[in-house]
C-alpha positions, 0 to 999 in steps of 0.5 A: 356053141354050148358044149363048146363054152361049156368046155372051154371053161372047164378046161382054161380053169384047170389049165390056169391052175396048172400054169400058176402051180408051175410058175411057182416052181418052174424046175419040174416042167422045164427039166421035163421039157428038156429031157423031151427034147434031148431024148428026141434029139438024140440021134440028130447030128446036132445031137451026136455033136454035143452028146445028148445021151449023156445029158441027164440034167440042166447041168449037163446040157449046160456043158454039152450044149454052148450058147449059140446065136442065130448066125451059128444055128443058121449053118444048121437050119440053112441045110435043113432048109435046102432039104437035109433031115435029122440035123437039130430035130428028127426028119426034114423040117418043112416048114420055116417062119420068117422073123425080121430080127434086129441083129441079123435081119431077115431070119429063117427059123425052122418050124416042125411038125412038133413046134407047130402043134405045141405052139397052136397050144400055146396060143389058145394059152392066151385065152385061157385068163379070159375063158377062166373069168367066164369069158367064154362067151366070145364063142357065140360070136366072132373071133377077129385076129390080125395076123401076119399073111397065111399065102406061103412061098414054096421053096424046094419043097420047104414052105416058108412064111409069117409065123401068125400066118402059118399058125392061123391055118393051123387053128382048131377047126372050131375056131376057124369057123368063128375067124374072121378076116376070111381065108382069102383076106388073111392071104393079103400080104400087103397091110394097106391092102389087107385092112380095108378088106378086113374092116368091111368083112368085119363091120356087121359081124358080132366081133368079140375078141380082137388079137393082133399087134397094138399098132396094127389094131389101132389102124385097123380100128380107124379104118372099121369106124371109117367104113362105119361113119360112111355107111351111115352109122357113125360110132365113136368107139368099137363097143358102140359097133361091136356091144359084145366085144370083151377082150383084146389080144395083144403083143409083138410090142410094149403096149405101154405108148398105145395103152390110152389110145387104145381104151378110147377106141375101144370104149365102155360096155353098157353092162360096165364090164370092162374090155379085157386087155392081154398082154402076150410074150411070144417069138417065132423062136419059141412060140407062146412064152407068157401070158398076162394072168392078172393085169401087169403080171406076166405068167410064164408057159413052160411045159409047151415049146421052149426050155427058158434060160436067163443070161446076165446081159453083163455076161452076154458078151463072153465066149461062155456066158454064165445061164442059170435056170427060172428057178435060180433068178435073183431078184434085181439082176437084168437077164437076157432070155435063151431059150431052146 
């Protein structure tokens, strides 16, 4: 994998430099993304209703397009799920991600072909800090991602499933070749059934990257170490089992309650290099929104799949809450995140 590693290193260094530049002045990247969205949606029913053809700026967008919650948008998306076309995005949306929200229960969120393409790129962005820092040797071993089930259900020509499972099916070919668990195990919907199978497959693998939600990663670690002990190979930590493990990419929940236990179960590499922990901030609604560049500092992903606005938390319940762009954020003010 020498060629892949070399190309990945060059790409990651350029990408990280670009992301850092965009973060210092987010208006340009976000403005270009908004214009692309508005141009693409101008002929849709939603775009026609909200005057997309008259939108030339972020201020125009806020005047013409009111802030909506899931309940309001679901009226559009339910029609798309039933097969209607050109509603909120050109053509027909054939894939929907399931999200268990805190306010509206189970949510069906549209994943257009364009969304899936940019989300795949955003998922690769999560590896950028590690690859740019010389971590390209992960491609010489296995990449272990614990995501949702890749098995999808079909309803009237529409595929519905877990967002992480959907993305797993669309990983670049070279990543799929390095991925564990196998496609058969990844498709298992029950975590209780999936974890032992995934651990058995990884037991003798040269795992170099772990990815997933912290709580499930810890349960998986307990499972694989228990299986190693049962096989007569007792290990105290994951790095004892996988000496080339170098990075853990995690997200989906706060890492703080799991940090101490995670470091204990990971262990310390014999070469003295710490295992890198990269926190990510992503959502089915918007793909990859942020990655941990250096410990404790998140780097926004500004040019992929989501136009971001900030709403002061005190204004959220207002009929027309105030919205500002990232460049207009004020220090010390608590904001809720709105995304397009």
